[in-house]
C-alpha positions in Angstrom: -48.4 -85.5 4.3 -47.2 -82.2 3.0 -49.6 -79.2 3.3 -49.4 -76.6 0.5 -49.7 -73.0 1.3 -52.6 -72.3 -1.1 -55.0 -74.4 1.1 -54.8 -72.0 4.0 -55.7 -68.5 4.8 -52.6 -67.5 6.9 -52.5 -63.8 7.3 -49.4 -61.9 8.6 -51.1 -58.8 9.7 -52.2 -60.2 13.1 -55.8 -60.7 12.1 -55.5 -64.4 11.9 -52.0 -64.9 13.3 -53.2 -67.1 16.1 -55.9 -69.1 14.4 -55.1 -69.8 10.7 -58.0 -71.8 9.2 -58.7 -73.5 5.9 -61.2 -71.7 3.8 -64.4 -73.5 3.5 -66.6 -73.1 0.4 -69.6 -70.9 0.7 -72.8 -72.6 0.0 -75.0 -70.8 -2.6 -77.7 -71.7 -5.1 -77.7 -71.1 -8.9 -80.0 -68.1 -9.6 -81.4 -69.9 -12.7 -81.7 -73.5 -11.8 -81.8 -73.4 -8.0 -79.2 -76.1 -7.8 -76.6 -75.9 -5.0 -73.2 -74.5 -6.0 -70.0 -73.7 -4.2 -68.4 -70.3 -4.3 -64.7 -69.6 -3.4 -64.7 -67.5 -0.2 -63.6 -63.9 -0.5 -60.1 -62.9 0.6 -60.2 -61.3 4.0 -60.0 -57.6 3.9 -56.4 -56.6 4.8 -55.0 -53.2 5.4 -51.7 -54.7 3.9 -53.1 -54.8 0.4 -52.0 -51.2 -0.1 -49.5 -50.6 -2.9 -47.7 -47.4 -3.2 -44.8 -45.9 -5.2 -44.3 -43.0 -2.8 -41.9 -43.3 0.1 -43.4 -42.2 3.4 -41.8 -41.3 6.7 -43.5 -40.0 9.9 -41.0 -38.5 12.2 -41.0 -39.0 16.0 -40.9 -36.2 18.6 -37.4 -37.3 19.7 -36.1 -36.5 16.2 -34.5 -40.0 15.7 -33.3 -40.5 12.2 -35.3 -42.8 9.8 -33.5 -46.2 9.8 -34.8 -46.9 6.4 -34.3 -43.4 4.7 -32.0 -45.1 2.2 -34.7 -47.3 0.8 -37.1 -46.2 -1.9 -40.7 -47.4 -2.1 -39.8 -49.8 -4.7 -37.0 -51.3 -2.6 -39.5 -51.8 0.3 -42.0 -53.6 -1.9 -39.3 -55.8 -3.4 -38.3 -56.6 0.1 -41.9 -57.6 0.9 -42.0 -59.8 -2.2 -38.8 -61.6 -1.1 -40.2 -62.2 2.3 -43.5 -63.4 0.9 -41.7 -65.9 -1.3 -39.6 -67.2 1.6 -42.7 -67.6 3.8 -44.5 -69.5 1.0 -41.5 -71.7 0.5 -41.6 -72.8 4.1 -45.4 -73.2 4.2 -45.3 -75.4 1.2 -42.6 -77.7 2.7 -44.4 -78.4 5.9 -44.9 -82.1 6.4 -44.5 -85.3 8.3 -41.2 -84.3 9.9 -42.6 -81.1 11.3 -45.6 -83.0 12.8 -43.4 -85.6 14.2 -41.4 -82.8 15.9 -44.2 -81.2 17.7 -45.7 -84.5 18.8 -42.3 -85.6 20.1 -41.9 -82.3 22.1 -45.3 -82.6 23.6 -44.8 -86.3 24.6 -41.3 -85.5 26.1 -42.7 -82.6 28.0 -45.5 -84.6 29.5 -43.2 -87.4 30.5 -40.8 -84.9 32.0 -43.6 -83.3 34.0 -45.1 -86.6 35.3 -41.7 -87.9 36.1 -40.7 -84.8 38.1 -44.0 -84.8 39.9 -43.4 -88.5 40.8 -40.0 -87.6 42.2 -41.6 -84.8 44.2 -43.7 -87.4 46.1 -40.6 -88.0 48.0 -39.5 -84.2 48.2 -39.0 -84.5 51.9 -35.6 -85.8 50.9 -33.3 -82.9 49.6 -32.0 -84.8 46.6 -35.5 -85.7 45.4 -36.6 -82.1 46.0 -33.7 -80.7 43.9 -34.2 -83.2 40.9 -38.0 -82.9 41.0 -38.0 -79.0 41.2 -35.5 -78.7 38.4 -37.4 -81.1 36.2 -40.7 -79.4 36.9 -39.2 -76.0 36.1 -38.0 -77.2 32.7 -41.3 -78.9 31.9 -43.3 -75.7 32.7 -40.9 -73.6 30.6 -41.2 -75.9 27.6 -45.0 -76.1 27.9 -45.3 -72.3 27.9 -42.6 -71.4 25.4 -42.1 -74.1 22.7 -45.6 -75.7 23.0 -48.3 -73.3 24.3 -47.1 -70.0 22.7 -46.5 -71.6 19.4 -49.6 -73.8 19.3 -51.8 -70.8 20.1 -50.2 -68.9 17.3 -51.7 -71.5 15.0 -48.3 -72.7 13.9 -49.5 -76.4 13.9 -53.2 -75.9 12.8 -52.3 -77.2 9.4 -52.0 -80.7 10.9 -55.7 -80.6 11.6 -55.2 -82.4 14.9 -57.8 -81.2 17.4 -55.4 -81.9 20.3 -52.8 -79.6 18.9 -54.8 -76.8 17.6 -54.9 -73.1 18.5 -58.7 -73.2 19.1 -58.5 -76.0 21.7 -55.2 -75.6 23.4 -55.3 -74.4 27.1 -51.9 -73.7 28.5 -50.4 -73.9 32.0 -50.6 -70.2 32.6 -52.8 -67.9 34.7 -54.2 -66.1 31.6 -57.0 -68.0 29.7 -55.8 -68.8 26.1 -58.7 -66.8 24.6 -57.6 -63.6 26.2 -54.0 -64.1 25.5 -54.6 -64.8 21.8 -56.6 -61.6 21.5 -54.0 -59.3 23.1 -50.9 -61.0 21.8 -51.8 -62.4 18.3 -54.4 -59.9 17.2 -53.1 -56.7 18.8 -49.3 -57.0 19.5 -48.5 -58.7 16.2 -50.6 -56.3 14.2 -49.3 -53.1 15.9 -45.8 -54.2 16.8 -44.0 -51.4 18.6 -46.4 -48.7 17.4 -46.6 -46.1 20.2 -50.2 -45.7 21.4 -51.4 -48.9 19.7 -49.1 -51.7 20.9 -49.7 -52.1 24.7 -46.9 -54.7 24.9 -44.6 -51.7 24.9 -44.0 -51.7 28.6 -47.3 -53.4 29.4 -48.8 -50.1 30.5 -46.5 -49.9 33.5 -43.1 -49.0 31.9 -41.6 -46.5 29.6 -39.3 -48.3 27.1 -38.7 -45.7 24.5 -37.7 -42.0 24.5 -40.7 -41.2 22.4 -43.2 -42.3 25.2 -44.3 -39.4 27.3 -42.6 -39.4 30.7 -44.4 -39.0 34.0 -43.0 -39.2 37.6 -44.6 -42.5 38.2 -42.1 -44.1 35.8 -39.3 -43.5 38.4 -40.5 -46.7 40.0 -40.4 -48.8 36.9 -37.2 -50.8 37.8 -39.0 -51.9 40.8 -42.3 -52.6 38.9 -40.3 -54.6 36.3 -38.6 -56.7 39.0 -41.9 -57.4 40.7 -43.5 -58.2 37.3 -40.7 -60.7 36.6 -41.4 -62.6 39.7 -45.2 -62.9 39.2 -45.1 -62.6 35.4 -47.9 -65.0 34.6 -50.3 -63.0 36.9 -49.1 -59.7 35.4 -49.9 -61.1 31.9 -53.3 -62.3 33.1 -54.2 -58.8 34.4 -52.8 -57.3 31.2 -54.8 -59.7 28.9 -57.9 -58.9 31.1 -57.3 -55.2 30.4 -57.4 -54.5 34.1 -55.5 -51.2 33.8 -57.9 -49.8 31.2 -60.9 -50.8 33.2 -59.6 -49.2 36.4 -59.1 -46.0 34.3 -62.7 -46.1 33.2 -61.8 -47.2 29.6 -62.3 -50.5 27.7 -64.8 -53.1 28.8 -68.1 -52.4 30.3 -68.7 -53.5 33.9 -70.6 -56.8 33.0 -68.1 -57.9 30.4 -65.2 -57.1 32.7 -66.8 -59.1 35.5 -67.6 -62.0 33.3 -64.0 -62.1 32.0 -62.5 -61.6 35.4 -64.3 -64.7 36.6 -62.8 -66.7 33.8 -59.3 -65.6 35.0 -60.1 -66.4 38.6 -61.4 -69.9 37.7 -58.2 -70.5 35.6 -55.9 -69.4 38.5 -58.0 -71.5 40.8 -57.5 -74.6 38.7 -53.7 -74.0 38.7 -53.6 -73.4 42.4 -55.5 -76.6 43.2 -53.2 -78.7 41.0 -49.9 -77.2 42.2 -50.7 -76.3 45.8 -53.4 -78.8 46.9 -53.7 -82.0 44.8 -50.1 -82.9 44.2 -48.9 -81.8 47.7 -51.7 -84.0 49.2 -50.5 -86.9 47.1 -47.0 -86.4 48.6 -48.2 -87.1 52.1 -45.3 -86.4 54.5 -43.8 -84.3 51.7 -46.8 -82.0 51.6 -45.0 -78.8 52.4 -41.8 -79.6 50.4 -44.0 -80.3 47.4 -45.8 -76.9 47.8 -42.4 -75.2 48.0 -41.1 -77.1 44.9 -44.2 -76.1 42.8 -43.8 -72.5 43.9 -40.1 -72.5 42.9 -40.9 -74.1 39.6 -43.5 -71.4 38.8 -41.0 -68.7 39.9 -38.3 -70.0 37.6 -40.7 -70.2 34.7 -41.8 -66.6 35.3 -38.3 -65.3 35.5 -37.2 -67.1 32.4 -40.2 -66.2 30.2 -39.9 -62.6 31.4 -36.3 -62.4 30.5 -36.8 -64.0 27.1 -39.6 -61.5 26.2 -37.6 -58.6 27.5 -34.7 -59.7 25.2 -36.9 -59.8 22.2 -38.7 -56.4 22.5 -36.7 -54.0 24.8 -33.0 -54.0 24.1 -31.1 -51.1 22.7 -31.3 -51.1 18.9 -35.0 -52.0 18.7 -37.1 -49.4 16.9 -40.5 -47.9 17.8 -42.9 -46.3 15.4 -45.3 -43.3 15.4 -49.1 -44.2 15.4 -49.6 -42.2 12.1 -46.8 -44.2 10.4 -49.0 -47.2 9.8 -51.8 -45.3 8.1 -51.8 -46.8 4.6 -49.0 -49.2 5.5 -48.0 -51.6 2.8 -47.1 -55.2 3.1 -43.4 -54.3 2.7 -43.6 -51.6 5.3 -45.2 -54.1 7.7 -42.4 -56.4 7.2 -39.9 -53.7 7.8 -41.5 -52.8 11.0 -41.3 -56.4 12.3 -37.7 -56.6 11.4 -36.7 -53.3 13.1 -39.0 -53.7 16.1 -37.6 -57.0 17.3 -34.3 -58.4 18.6 -32.8 -61.9 18.6 -30.7 -63.9 21.1 -27.7 -65.8 19.9 -26.9 -69.2 21.5 -26.9 -72.9 21.4 -29.7 -75.2 20.1 -30.7 -76.0 23.6 -31.1 -72.3 24.4 -33.2 -71.7 21.3 -35.5 -74.6 22.3 -35.9 -73.5 25.9 -36.9 -70.0 24.6 -39.6 -71.6 22.4 -37.4 -70.4 19.5 -38.4 -66.9 20.5 -34.6 -66.3 20.5 -35.5 -65.9 16.8 -37.8 -63.1 17.6 -37.2 -61.2 14.3 -38.2 -64.3 12.4 -41.2 -65.0 14.6 -42.5 -61.4 14.1 -42.1 -61.7 10.4 -43.7 -65.1 10.2 -45.7 -65.8 13.4 -47.6 -68.7 11.8 -44.5 -70.7 10.7 -43.6 -73.8 12.7 -41.1 -72.8 15.4 -38.7 -75.5 14.5 -38.2 -73.8 11.1 -37.0 -70.4 12.4 -33.4 -71.6 12.7 -33.5 -72.5 9.1 -35.0 -69.1 8.0 -32.8 -67.0 10.2 -29.6 -66.9 8.0 -31.7 -65.9 5.0 -33.3 -63.1 6.9 -29.9 -61.9 8.1 -28.7 -62.0 4.5 -31.7 -59.9 3.4 -31.0 -57.4 6.1 -27.4 -57.1 5.1 -28.4 -56.6 1.4 -30.9 -53.9 2.1 -28.5 -52.3 4.8 -30.9 -52.9 7.7 -30.0 -53.5 11.3 -30.4 -57.1 12.5 -30.3 -56.7 16.2 -28.9 -59.8 18.1 -26.7 -60.7 21.0 -26.1 -63.3 23.7 -28.6 -63.9 26.4 -26.6 -62.0 29.1 -26.0 -59.1 26.7 -29.6 -58.7 25.7 -30.9 -59.1 29.3 -28.5 -56.4 30.5 -29.3 -54.2 27.5 -33.1 -54.5 28.2 -32.6 -53.8 31.9 -30.5 -50.7 31.1 -33.3 -49.4 29.0 -35.8 -49.9 31.8 -33.5 -48.0 34.3 -32.5 -45.2 31.9 -36.0 -44.6 30.6 -37.4 -44.4 34.1 -35.9 -40.9 33.9 -37.1 -38.1 31.6 -35.2 -37.3 28.3 -32.2 -35.1 28.8 -32.4 -31.5 27.6 -29.6 -29.0 26.7 -27.8 -28.1 29.9 -30.0 -30.2 32.0 -29.6 -33.9 33.1 -32.2 -36.5 33.4 -31.9 -36.5 37.2 -32.3 -32.8 37.5 -35.4 -32.7 35.3 -36.9 -35.6 37.3 -36.2 -33.9 40.6 -37.9 -30.7 39.4 -41.0 -32.6 38.2 -41.3 -34.5 41.5 -40.8 -31.2 43.5 -43.6 -29.6 41.6 -45.9 -32.5 42.1 -45.2 -32.6 45.8 -45.9 -28.9 46.2 -49.2 -29.3 44.4 -50.2 -32.2 46.7 -49.3 -30.1 49.7 -51.3 -27.2 48.5 -54.2 -29.6 48.1 -53.8 -31.0 51.6 -53.5 -27.7 53.4 -56.1 -25.9 51.2 -54.0 -22.7 51.3 -53.6 -20.4 48.2 -50.1 -20.5 46.7 -49.3 -17.0 47.8 -50.5 -17.5 51.4 -48.3 -20.6 51.6 -45.3 -18.7 50.5 -45.8 -16.0 53.2 -46.3 -18.6 55.9 -43.1 -20.5 54.8 -41.2 -17.2 55.0 
């Protein structure tokens, strides 16, 4: 079976990135005869329907040059038309081989997980522990990356298989799928790298661009990032719950937050029972060894997924955008933002598979609803388009991109340098001022009185 693109409402602005659906006819009645009729549904309102012949640029406070200053408005809209055509070409060619691919991956992942858990029944023996832990780690990575992430993006909804559908899939992760789809599909993919709109920029705990305002608390972000890497699935659960906004008195009301928090707690509880109670109990004498194996598998999965996501969003060369820049944004401009706000990882087919094909992050951000197994086919075409339009196509090996992302985290934990002043000296002055303010608050002394006492 081959699905044609015309049958589906697959938006690219994030409004339906996770749950593309076939449009159903709207039931109506004829005004004269009263007979039932069917009306074609209205096209969803999209802010990307804007067409302009005027080139716009909203400068950022850092004064960074416009990376697309050489393009005219006509160039950008032509770029958009090329990418639309490429997307439609792939959508129209989806068929039996794609469906067979995802079913094969799901089947293999489940057999790998079951086999690894079976080996861990004997994890009291070191060889069994090593083999079972390694297999379970790989199985958890595949489930999260190539299956869960992509299924919940709606990449396989066209198959109309309720078992492999974005509306029914629940993944092996602490964050419930409904919360993840909202924060990732609808917000991140709509406002990719827009400062003040895309909370994935540092997840609210890190500064990853010079145009983000610096505060002394960012000095600890290398530590925050390392800790977040170890417990990444729980960090994402808190992020998707919007815990930070709630603590600051913004976002959800108390009742809604408590209801959503209970959903997260129940999800974590189900995972904990499976990994740290049921399977260890089945292992009998290997109880403690199986607990350790599951803990290590979850840790490996967290470190891997964190690293892949860092490589796709935070390395040097990835652009960010001012909030005002997306006002009146056209389809072509949206495409440009995805291309410049993402980075790829080069490597083998096995590496691409283990990243859930998010090593093709640029292609994924351009076309979040395309089947992941098609990104490798699309990537050379996107690179050729970037070369032709003189646009940066940011890519590099996994070690290079990880190192680049971590460098950004460390460097941007310090304030921007100023003429004649280094990042460290500015940070030291800011911390000193904050400490003195705190001391004045503790002692209750006026500033002048404190100075005389110190003298």
